[in-house]
All heavy atoms as TSV, in Angstrom:
chain	resi	resn	atom	element	x	y	z
A	1	MET	N	N	25.373	-24.641	22.172
A	1	MET	CA	C	24.295	-24.614	21.205
A	1	MET	C	C	24.876	-24.800	19.809
A	1	MET	O	O	25.874	-24.196	19.455
A	1	MET	CB	C	23.544	-23.280	21.300
A	1	MET	CG	C	22.345	-23.247	20.393
A	1	MET	SD	S	21.182	-22.003	20.967
A	1	MET	CE	C	21.155	-20.941	19.572
A	2	ASN	N	N	24.235	-25.620	18.989
A	2	ASN	CA	C	24.689	-25.917	17.639
A	2	ASN	C	C	24.112	-24.897	16.663
A	2	ASN	O	O	22.912	-24.724	16.577
A	2	ASN	CB	C	24.239	-27.335	17.265
A	2	ASN	CG	C	24.830	-27.810	15.974
A	2	ASN	OD1	O	25.364	-27.028	15.206
A	2	ASN	ND2	N	24.738	-29.088	15.748
A	3	ASN	N	N	24.973	-24.201	15.917
A	3	ASN	CA	C	24.530	-23.184	14.969
A	3	ASN	C	C	24.327	-23.728	13.565
A	3	ASN	O	O	24.046	-22.973	12.654
A	3	ASN	CB	C	25.530	-22.025	14.919
A	3	ASN	CG	C	25.514	-21.224	16.197
A	3	ASN	OD1	O	24.495	-21.151	16.857
A	3	ASN	ND2	N	26.633	-20.651	16.549
A	4	PHE	N	N	24.516	-25.021	13.370
A	4	PHE	CA	C	24.371	-25.614	12.045
A	4	PHE	C	C	22.908	-25.898	11.748
A	4	PHE	O	O	22.166	-26.379	12.594
A	4	PHE	CB	C	25.183	-26.906	11.933
A	4	PHE	CG	C	26.658	-26.667	12.058
A	4	PHE	CD1	C	27.325	-26.952	13.222
A	4	PHE	CD2	C	27.369	-26.134	10.989
A	4	PHE	CE1	C	28.684	-26.726	13.344
A	4	PHE	CE2	C	28.728	-25.910	11.093
A	4	PHE	CZ	C	29.385	-26.202	12.277
A	5	LYS	N	N	22.494	-25.594	10.536
A	5	LYS	CA	C	21.114	-25.841	10.113
A	5	LYS	C	C	20.993	-27.284	9.639
A	5	LYS	O	O	21.927	-27.849	9.097
A	5	LYS	CB	C	20.732	-24.890	8.979
A	5	LYS	CG	C	20.951	-23.445	9.349
A	5	LYS	CD	C	19.692	-22.697	9.289
A	5	LYS	CE	C	19.993	-21.243	9.569
A	5	LYS	NZ	N	19.182	-20.636	10.497
A	6	LYS	N	N	19.824	-27.845	9.831
A	6	LYS	CA	C	19.545	-29.207	9.399
A	6	LYS	C	C	19.536	-29.263	7.869
A	6	LYS	O	O	18.920	-28.426	7.212
A	6	LYS	CB	C	18.178	-29.625	9.945
A	6	LYS	CG	C	17.757	-31.006	9.559
A	6	LYS	CD	C	16.377	-31.295	10.144
A	6	LYS	CE	C	15.801	-32.524	9.502
A	6	LYS	NZ	N	14.417	-32.736	9.919
A	7	ARG	N	N	20.216	-30.240	7.295
A	7	ARG	CA	C	20.241	-30.402	5.843
A	7	ARG	C	C	18.999	-31.175	5.413
A	7	ARG	O	O	18.700	-32.242	5.937
A	7	ARG	CB	C	21.493	-31.146	5.418
A	7	ARG	CG	C	21.619	-31.213	3.937
A	7	ARG	CD	C	22.902	-31.833	3.516
A	7	ARG	NE	N	22.955	-31.807	2.076
A	7	ARG	CZ	C	24.021	-31.558	1.386
A	7	ARG	NH1	N	25.157	-31.328	1.999
A	7	ARG	NH2	N	23.987	-31.552	0.087
A	8	ILE	N	N	18.278	-30.613	4.448
A	8	ILE	CA	C	17.044	-31.231	3.968
A	8	ILE	C	C	17.316	-31.859	2.610
A	8	ILE	O	O	17.737	-31.164	1.679
A	8	ILE	CB	C	15.929	-30.167	3.842
A	8	ILE	CG1	C	15.673	-29.538	5.202
A	8	ILE	CG2	C	14.661	-30.780	3.276
A	8	ILE	CD1	C	14.813	-28.310	5.152
A	9	PRO	N	N	17.105	-33.164	2.478
A	9	PRO	CA	C	17.332	-33.811	1.174
A	9	PRO	C	C	16.353	-33.277	0.126
A	9	PRO	O	O	15.179	-33.063	0.417
A	9	PRO	CB	C	17.085	-35.295	1.443
A	9	PRO	CG	C	16.607	-35.418	2.833
A	9	PRO	CD	C	16.660	-34.080	3.495
A	10	LEU	N	N	16.873	-33.022	-1.067
A	10	LEU	CA	C	16.038	-32.506	-2.149
A	10	LEU	C	C	15.256	-33.620	-2.821
A	10	LEU	O	O	15.779	-34.717	-3.027
A	10	LEU	CB	C	16.903	-31.785	-3.179
A	10	LEU	CG	C	17.593	-30.523	-2.696
A	10	LEU	CD1	C	18.483	-29.954	-3.786
A	10	LEU	CD2	C	16.579	-29.494	-2.253
A	11	GLU	N	N	14.010	-33.324	-3.152
A	11	GLU	CA	C	13.122	-34.275	-3.830
A	11	GLU	C	C	12.517	-33.595	-5.050
A	11	GLU	O	O	12.606	-32.373	-5.196
A	11	GLU	CB	C	12.004	-34.714	-2.881
A	11	GLU	CG	C	12.503	-35.404	-1.635
A	11	GLU	CD	C	11.387	-35.700	-0.650
A	11	GLU	OE1	O	10.247	-35.220	-0.840
A	11	GLU	OE2	O	11.651	-36.405	0.324
A	12	ASP	N	N	11.882	-34.384	-5.905
A	12	ASP	CA	C	11.193	-33.819	-7.064
A	12	ASP	C	C	10.196	-32.761	-6.608
A	12	ASP	O	O	9.453	-32.966	-5.646
A	12	ASP	CB	C	10.432	-34.902	-7.839
A	12	ASP	CG	C	11.352	-35.806	-8.625
A	12	ASP	OD1	O	12.511	-35.421	-8.872
A	12	ASP	OD2	O	10.913	-36.907	-9.013
A	13	GLY	N	N	10.205	-31.626	-7.280
A	13	GLY	CA	C	9.281	-30.548	-6.952
A	13	GLY	C	C	9.807	-29.552	-5.944
A	13	GLY	O	O	9.137	-28.570	-5.642
A	14	ASP	N	N	11.001	-29.773	-5.403
A	14	ASP	CA	C	11.568	-28.853	-4.412
A	14	ASP	C	C	12.189	-27.616	-5.048
A	14	ASP	O	O	12.316	-26.588	-4.397
A	14	ASP	CB	C	12.623	-29.548	-3.564
A	14	ASP	CG	C	12.031	-30.442	-2.493
A	14	ASP	OD1	O	10.811	-30.381	-2.266
A	14	ASP	OD2	O	12.799	-31.203	-1.876
A	15	PHE	N	N	12.593	-27.714	-6.310
A	15	PHE	CA	C	13.210	-26.573	-6.979
A	15	PHE	C	C	13.110	-26.739	-8.479
A	15	PHE	O	O	12.780	-27.807	-8.978
A	15	PHE	CB	C	14.677	-26.411	-6.571
A	15	PHE	CG	C	15.585	-27.466	-7.156
A	15	PHE	CD1	C	16.263	-27.239	-8.342
A	15	PHE	CD2	C	15.754	-28.690	-6.526
A	15	PHE	CE1	C	17.100	-28.206	-8.889
A	15	PHE	CE2	C	16.573	-29.662	-7.056
A	15	PHE	CZ	C	17.252	-29.412	-8.244
A	16	TYR	N	N	13.374	-25.655	-9.182
A	16	TYR	CA	C	13.512	-25.694	-10.638
A	16	TYR	C	C	14.658	-24.766	-11.001
A	16	TYR	O	O	15.099	-23.953	-10.180
A	16	TYR	CB	C	12.217	-25.291	-11.342
A	16	TYR	CG	C	11.727	-23.904	-11.033
A	16	TYR	CD1	C	12.139	-22.812	-11.792
A	16	TYR	CD2	C	10.854	-23.676	-9.977
A	16	TYR	CE1	C	11.689	-21.533	-11.511
A	16	TYR	CE2	C	10.408	-22.399	-9.681
A	16	TYR	CZ	C	10.826	-21.340	-10.456
A	16	TYR	OH	O	10.395	-20.069	-10.163
A	17	LEU	N	N	15.173	-24.910	-12.207
A	17	LEU	CA	C	16.256	-24.049	-12.667
A	17	LEU	C	C	15.672	-22.871	-13.434
A	17	LEU	O	O	14.826	-23.042	-14.308
A	17	LEU	CB	C	17.227	-24.826	-13.557
A	17	LEU	CG	C	17.988	-25.960	-12.869
A	17	LEU	CD1	C	18.879	-26.676	-13.864
A	17	LEU	CD2	C	18.807	-25.449	-11.693
A	18	THR	N	N	16.145	-21.683	-13.105
A	18	THR	CA	C	15.704	-20.481	-13.807
A	18	THR	C	C	16.397	-20.427	-15.167
A	18	THR	O	O	17.312	-21.212	-15.439
A	18	THR	CB	C	16.059	-19.219	-13.001
A	18	THR	OG1	O	17.484	-19.100	-12.943
A	18	THR	CG2	C	15.462	-19.255	-11.609
A	19	GLU	N	N	15.982	-19.493	-15.986
A	19	GLU	CA	C	16.603	-19.319	-17.296
A	19	GLU	C	C	18.087	-19.017	-17.173
A	19	GLU	O	O	18.875	-19.360	-18.054
A	19	GLU	CB	C	15.909	-18.193	-18.071
A	19	GLU	CG	C	14.516	-18.555	-18.529
A	19	GLU	CD	C	13.870	-17.432	-19.325
A	19	GLU	OE1	O	14.572	-16.463	-19.690
A	19	GLU	OE2	O	12.664	-17.534	-19.571
A	20	GLU	N	N	18.475	-18.387	-16.068
A	20	GLU	CA	C	19.874	-18.043	-15.835
A	20	GLU	C	C	20.674	-19.221	-15.280
A	20	GLU	O	O	21.884	-19.133	-15.114
A	20	GLU	CB	C	19.984	-16.865	-14.855
A	20	GLU	CG	C	19.335	-15.595	-15.348
A	20	GLU	CD	C	17.836	-15.555	-15.080
A	20	GLU	OE1	O	17.316	-16.391	-14.312
A	20	GLU	OE2	O	17.171	-14.669	-15.650
A	21	GLY	N	N	19.985	-20.322	-14.946
A	21	GLY	CA	C	20.662	-21.506	-14.423
A	21	GLY	C	C	20.731	-21.580	-12.913
A	21	GLY	O	O	21.404	-22.437	-12.360
A	22	TYR	N	N	20.015	-20.686	-12.220
A	22	TYR	CA	C	19.994	-20.716	-10.762
A	22	TYR	C	C	18.911	-21.655	-10.263
A	22	TYR	O	O	17.873	-21.822	-10.883
A	22	TYR	CB	C	19.736	-19.315	-10.193
A	22	TYR	CG	C	20.837	-18.344	-10.474
A	22	TYR	CD1	C	20.695	-17.361	-11.444
A	22	TYR	CD2	C	22.034	-18.409	-9.774
A	22	TYR	CE1	C	21.707	-16.457	-11.712
A	22	TYR	CE2	C	23.058	-17.515	-10.032
A	22	TYR	CZ	C	22.893	-16.545	-11.001
A	22	TYR	OH	O	23.902	-15.661	-11.251
A	23	ARG	N	N	19.134	-22.242	-9.105
A	23	ARG	CA	C	18.150	-23.101	-8.456
A	23	ARG	C	C	17.149	-22.215	-7.722
A	23	ARG	O	O	17.532	-21.387	-6.900
A	23	ARG	CB	C	18.867	-24.013	-7.465
A	23	ARG	CG	C	18.058	-25.181	-7.017
A	23	ARG	CD	C	18.828	-26.045	-6.058
A	23	ARG	NE	N	19.942	-26.692	-6.715
A	23	ARG	CZ	C	20.781	-27.522	-6.123
A	23	ARG	NH1	N	20.640	-27.792	-4.838
A	23	ARG	NH2	N	21.755	-28.076	-6.786
A	24	CYS	N	N	15.879	-22.378	-8.009
A	24	CYS	CA	C	14.817	-21.601	-7.366
A	24	CYS	C	C	13.951	-22.568	-6.559
A	24	CYS	O	O	13.320	-23.462	-7.124
A	24	CYS	CB	C	13.980	-20.879	-8.417
A	24	CYS	SG	S	12.718	-19.811	-7.695
A	25	PHE	N	N	13.952	-22.399	-5.254
A	25	PHE	CA	C	13.206	-23.302	-4.387
A	25	PHE	C	C	11.723	-22.974	-4.417
A	25	PHE	O	O	11.320	-21.821	-4.440
A	25	PHE	CB	C	13.743	-23.231	-2.959
A	25	PHE	CG	C	15.114	-23.814	-2.838
A	25	PHE	CD1	C	16.223	-23.006	-2.717
A	25	PHE	CD2	C	15.293	-25.184	-2.872
A	25	PHE	CE1	C	17.491	-23.545	-2.618
A	25	PHE	CE2	C	16.559	-25.735	-2.779
A	25	PHE	CZ	C	17.660	-24.917	-2.653
A	26	THR	N	N	10.909	-24.023	-4.392
A	26	THR	CA	C	9.457	-23.890	-4.444
A	26	THR	C	C	8.878	-23.791	-3.029
A	26	THR	O	O	9.572	-24.040	-2.039
A	26	THR	CB	C	8.834	-25.110	-5.148
A	26	THR	OG1	O	9.131	-26.283	-4.376
A	26	THR	CG2	C	9.357	-25.268	-6.569
A	27	ALA	N	N	7.600	-23.453	-2.958
A	27	ALA	CA	C	6.913	-23.410	-1.665
A	27	ALA	C	C	6.982	-24.774	-0.979
A	27	ALA	O	O	7.109	-24.848	0.244
A	27	ALA	CB	C	5.467	-22.976	-1.850
A	28	GLN	N	N	6.923	-25.842	-1.751
A	28	GLN	CA	C	7.030	-27.202	-1.199
A	28	GLN	C	C	8.304	-27.341	-0.365
A	28	GLN	O	O	8.282	-27.839	0.757
A	28	GLN	CB	C	7.036	-28.216	-2.350
A	28	GLN	CG	C	7.369	-29.633	-1.941
A	28	GLN	CD	C	7.418	-30.574	-3.137
A	28	GLN	OE1	O	6.436	-30.699	-3.841
A	28	GLN	NE2	N	8.550	-31.201	-3.361
A	29	TYR	N	N	9.423	-26.881	-0.912
A	29	TYR	CA	C	10.698	-26.976	-0.191
A	29	TYR	C	C	10.683	-26.093	1.060
A	29	TYR	O	O	11.098	-26.520	2.135
A	29	TYR	CB	C	11.864	-26.572	-1.089
A	29	TYR	CG	C	13.173	-26.554	-0.342
A	29	TYR	CD1	C	13.866	-27.731	-0.103
A	29	TYR	CD2	C	13.688	-25.372	0.178
A	29	TYR	CE1	C	15.051	-27.733	0.612
A	29	TYR	CE2	C	14.867	-25.348	0.891
A	29	TYR	CZ	C	15.542	-26.538	1.109
A	29	TYR	OH	O	16.709	-26.530	1.829
A	30	HIS	N	N	10.213	-24.856	0.910
A	30	HIS	CA	C	10.197	-23.942	2.057
A	30	HIS	C	C	9.347	-24.492	3.200
A	30	HIS	O	O	9.715	-24.353	4.370
A	30	HIS	CB	C	9.684	-22.564	1.635
A	30	HIS	CG	C	10.611	-21.850	0.705
A	30	HIS	ND1	N	11.872	-21.449	1.061
A	30	HIS	CD2	C	10.455	-21.466	-0.576
A	30	HIS	CE1	C	12.456	-20.847	0.049
A	30	HIS	NE2	N	11.611	-20.848	-0.968
A	31	LEU	N	N	8.231	-25.116	2.886
A	31	LEU	CA	C	7.387	-25.705	3.929
A	31	LEU	C	C	8.090	-26.868	4.615
A	31	LEU	O	O	7.975	-27.034	5.823
A	31	LEU	CB	C	6.044	-26.146	3.332
A	31	LEU	CG	C	5.120	-24.996	2.941
A	31	LEU	CD1	C	3.932	-25.528	2.141
A	31	LEU	CD2	C	4.657	-24.223	4.165
A	32	LYS	N	N	8.836	-27.669	3.850
A	32	LYS	CA	C	9.596	-28.765	4.462
A	32	LYS	C	C	10.678	-28.217	5.378
A	32	LYS	O	O	10.964	-28.797	6.421
A	32	LYS	CB	C	10.262	-29.643	3.391
A	32	LYS	CG	C	9.320	-30.580	2.724
A	32	LYS	CD	C	9.984	-31.679	1.944
A	32	LYS	CE	C	11.124	-31.270	1.085
A	32	LYS	NZ	N	11.628	-32.331	0.217
A	33	ARG	N	N	11.281	-27.089	4.987
A	33	ARG	CA	C	12.334	-26.474	5.802
A	33	ARG	C	C	11.751	-26.004	7.130
A	33	ARG	O	O	12.403	-26.084	8.163
A	33	ARG	CB	C	12.970	-25.311	5.044
A	33	ARG	CG	C	14.153	-24.733	5.768
A	33	ARG	CD	C	14.868	-23.703	4.969
A	33	ARG	NE	N	13.974	-22.589	4.705
A	33	ARG	CZ	C	14.229	-21.628	3.869
A	33	ARG	NH1	N	15.333	-21.618	3.172
A	33	ARG	NH2	N	13.363	-20.651	3.689
A	34	GLY	N	N	10.535	-25.472	7.089
A	34	GLY	CA	C	9.831	-25.179	8.330
A	34	GLY	C	C	9.957	-23.777	8.895
A	34	GLY	O	O	9.450	-23.504	9.970
A	35	TYR	N	N	10.629	-22.876	8.217
A	35	TYR	CA	C	10.734	-21.519	8.723
A	35	TYR	C	C	11.024	-20.554	7.564
A	35	TYR	O	O	11.450	-20.961	6.500
A	35	TYR	CB	C	11.844	-21.386	9.776
A	35	TYR	CG	C	13.231	-21.648	9.233
A	35	TYR	CD1	C	14.021	-20.608	8.753
A	35	TYR	CD2	C	13.745	-22.937	9.187
A	35	TYR	CE1	C	15.277	-20.835	8.247
A	35	TYR	CE2	C	15.003	-23.184	8.681
A	35	TYR	CZ	C	15.774	-22.137	8.214
A	35	TYR	OH	O	17.025	-22.363	7.711
A	36	CYS	N	N	10.792	-19.280	7.800
A	36	CYS	CA	C	11.072	-18.246	6.808
A	36	CYS	C	C	12.472	-17.697	7.055
A	36	CYS	O	O	12.819	-17.319	8.175
A	36	CYS	CB	C	10.049	-17.125	6.908
A	36	CYS	SG	S	10.330	-15.787	5.728
A	37	CYS	N	N	13.286	-17.634	6.003
A	37	CYS	CA	C	14.650	-17.115	6.131
A	37	CYS	C	C	14.699	-15.598	5.939
A	37	CYS	O	O	15.748	-14.989	6.112
A	37	CYS	CB	C	15.570	-17.794	5.126
A	37	CYS	SG	S	15.140	-17.484	3.401
A	38	LYS	N	N	13.579	-15.001	5.562
A	38	LYS	CA	C	13.446	-13.555	5.363
A	38	LYS	C	C	14.418	-13.019	4.319
A	38	LYS	O	O	14.943	-11.918	4.443
A	38	LYS	CB	C	13.575	-12.812	6.690
A	38	LYS	CG	C	12.474	-13.201	7.647
A	38	LYS	CD	C	12.469	-12.357	8.877
A	38	LYS	CE	C	11.283	-12.791	9.736
A	38	LYS	NZ	N	11.119	-11.989	10.900
A	39	SER	N	N	14.629	-13.808	3.262
A	39	SER	CA	C	15.495	-13.389	2.159
A	39	SER	C	C	14.689	-12.896	0.967
A	39	SER	O	O	15.268	-12.491	-0.031
A	39	SER	CB	C	16.378	-14.558	1.720
A	39	SER	OG	O	17.284	-14.887	2.738
A	40	GLY	N	N	13.375	-12.947	1.064
A	40	GLY	CA	C	12.538	-12.505	-0.045
A	40	GLY	C	C	12.418	-13.549	-1.142
A	40	GLY	O	O	12.383	-13.207	-2.320
A	41	CYS	N	N	12.348	-14.801	-0.769
A	41	CYS	CA	C	12.265	-15.905	-1.743
A	41	CYS	C	C	11.036	-15.761	-2.641
A	41	CYS	O	O	9.967	-15.352	-2.193
A	41	CYS	CB	C	12.217	-17.240	-1.018
A	41	CYS	SG	S	13.672	-17.549	0.005
A	42	ARG	N	N	11.196	-16.097	-3.881
A	42	ARG	CA	C	10.154	-15.969	-4.901
A	42	ARG	C	C	8.882	-16.734	-4.534
A	42	ARG	O	O	7.777	-16.282	-4.804
A	42	ARG	CB	C	10.711	-16.487	-6.227
A	42	ARG	CG	C	9.796	-16.280	-7.405
A	42	ARG	CD	C	10.432	-16.784	-8.677
A	42	ARG	NE	N	11.597	-15.967	-9.014
A	42	ARG	CZ	C	12.370	-16.179	-10.066
A	42	ARG	NH1	N	12.138	-17.180	-10.873
A	42	ARG	NH2	N	13.392	-15.394	-10.311
A	43	HIS	N	N	9.020	-17.901	-3.924
A	43	HIS	CA	C	7.867	-18.751	-3.623
A	43	HIS	C	C	7.649	-18.923	-2.117
A	43	HIS	O	O	7.249	-19.984	-1.658
A	43	HIS	CB	C	8.045	-20.123	-4.281
A	43	HIS	CG	C	8.206	-20.041	-5.752
A	43	HIS	ND1	N	7.170	-19.694	-6.592
A	43	HIS	CD2	C	9.287	-20.230	-6.545
A	43	HIS	CE1	C	7.602	-19.700	-7.844
A	43	HIS	NE2	N	8.884	-20.013	-7.843
A	44	CYS	N	N	7.871	-17.863	-1.355
A	44	CYS	CA	C	7.743	-17.930	0.099
A	44	CYS	C	C	6.293	-18.212	0.501
A	44	CYS	O	O	5.398	-17.425	0.209
A	44	CYS	CB	C	8.199	-16.627	0.743
A	44	CYS	SG	S	8.059	-16.650	2.547
A	45	PRO	N	N	6.051	-19.339	1.195
A	45	PRO	CA	C	4.694	-19.651	1.640
A	45	PRO	C	C	4.341	-18.970	2.960
A	45	PRO	O	O	3.225	-19.096	3.444
A	45	PRO	CB	C	4.725	-21.165	1.812
A	45	PRO	CG	C	6.126	-21.454	2.224
A	45	PRO	CD	C	6.975	-20.452	1.471
A	46	TYR	N	N	5.292	-18.247	3.545
A	46	TYR	CA	C	5.075	-17.623	4.847
A	46	TYR	C	C	4.619	-16.173	4.745
A	46	TYR	O	O	4.418	-15.514	5.756
A	46	TYR	CB	C	6.358	-17.720	5.687
A	46	TYR	CG	C	6.782	-19.161	5.898
A	46	TYR	CD1	C	7.839	-19.694	5.177
A	46	TYR	CD2	C	6.097	-19.981	6.778
A	46	TYR	CE1	C	8.215	-21.022	5.356
A	46	TYR	CE2	C	6.454	-21.302	6.962
A	46	TYR	CZ	C	7.517	-21.811	6.246
A	46	TYR	OH	O	7.880	-23.130	6.400
A	47	GLY	N	N	4.510	-15.656	3.530
A	47	GLY	CA	C	3.993	-14.313	3.334
A	47	GLY	C	C	4.998	-13.197	3.514
A	47	GLY	O	O	4.625	-12.036	3.562
A	48	PHE	N	N	6.279	-13.518	3.625
A	48	PHE	CA	C	7.288	-12.469	3.776
A	48	PHE	C	C	7.479	-11.725	2.465
A	48	PHE	O	O	7.608	-12.318	1.402
A	48	PHE	CB	C	8.631	-13.061	4.229
A	48	PHE	CG	C	9.695	-12.024	4.441
A	48	PHE	CD1	C	9.689	-11.259	5.589
A	48	PHE	CD2	C	10.667	-11.801	3.496
A	48	PHE	CE1	C	10.667	-10.281	5.802
A	48	PHE	CE2	C	11.644	-10.839	3.695
A	48	PHE	CZ	C	11.632	-10.081	4.842
A	49	ASP	N	N	7.477	-10.409	2.544
A	49	ASP	CA	C	7.700	-9.548	1.385
A	49	ASP	C	C	8.853	-8.618	1.725
A	49	ASP	O	O	8.721	-7.731	2.568
A	49	ASP	CB	C	6.430	-8.756	1.070
A	49	ASP	CG	C	6.574	-7.862	-0.151
A	49	ASP	OD1	O	7.698	-7.671	-0.659
A	49	ASP	OD2	O	5.536	-7.344	-0.605
A	50	LYS	N	N	9.993	-8.827	1.080
A	50	LYS	CA	C	11.207	-8.065	1.409
A	50	LYS	C	C	11.010	-6.561	1.206
A	50	LYS	O	O	11.573	-5.761	1.940
A	50	LYS	CB	C	12.354	-8.574	0.539
A	50	LYS	CG	C	13.708	-8.194	1.024
A	50	LYS	CD	C	14.779	-8.915	0.222
A	50	LYS	CE	C	16.140	-8.673	0.832
A	50	LYS	NZ	N	17.166	-9.465	0.178
A	51	SER	N	N	10.191	-6.167	0.235
A	51	SER	CA	C	9.972	-4.745	-0.012
A	51	SER	C	C	9.057	-4.106	1.040
A	51	SER	O	O	9.083	-2.906	1.242
A	51	SER	CB	C	9.377	-4.533	-1.404
A	51	SER	OG	O	8.095	-5.105	-1.496
A	52	ARG	N	N	8.283	-4.927	1.728
A	52	ARG	CA	C	7.340	-4.426	2.721
A	52	ARG	C	C	7.840	-4.642	4.152
A	52	ARG	O	O	7.702	-3.784	5.007
A	52	ARG	CB	C	5.993	-5.141	2.537
A	52	ARG	CG	C	4.904	-4.659	3.483
A	52	ARG	CD	C	3.665	-5.515	3.394
A	52	ARG	NE	N	3.996	-6.839	3.918
A	52	ARG	CZ	C	3.546	-7.986	3.415
A	52	ARG	NH1	N	2.744	-7.993	2.378
A	52	ARG	NH2	N	3.889	-9.141	3.933
A	53	ASP	N	N	8.426	-5.810	4.415
A	53	ASP	CA	C	8.865	-6.190	5.769
A	53	ASP	C	C	10.371	-5.960	5.896
A	53	ASP	O	O	11.142	-6.577	5.193
A	53	ASP	CB	C	8.542	-7.660	6.039
A	53	ASP	CG	C	7.062	-7.960	5.890
A	53	ASP	OD1	O	6.252	-7.095	6.243
A	53	ASP	OD2	O	6.727	-9.060	5.423
A	54	ASN	N	N	10.770	-5.107	6.820
A	54	ASN	CA	C	12.179	-4.773	6.963
A	54	ASN	C	C	12.903	-5.623	7.981
A	54	ASN	O	O	14.107	-5.610	8.049
A	54	ASN	CB	C	12.347	-3.292	7.342
A	54	ASN	CG	C	11.912	-2.388	6.215
A	54	ASN	OD1	O	12.069	-2.740	5.043
A	54	ASN	ND2	N	11.368	-1.241	6.544
A	55	ASN	N	N	12.201	-6.341	8.842
A	55	ASN	CA	C	12.862	-7.116	9.908
A	55	ASN	C	C	12.965	-8.537	9.542
A	55	ASN	O	O	12.278	-9.338	9.324
A	55	ASN	CB	C	12.146	-6.925	11.235
A	55	ASN	CG	C	12.204	-5.479	11.684
A	55	ASN	OD1	O	13.140	-4.768	11.348
A	55	ASN	ND2	N	11.212	-5.042	12.432
């Protein structure tokens, strides 16, 4: 079984840079990725809330 994740090419609207210079992925990107990573992403379209969901 291959443990490598599929690389998704970045397009306009997939991310923006925060004031600190970090890349912040948008809901558009997360939907293209196709799954929730359960990291508590700022723009999670899957409804995951790290403070509420522990698993």
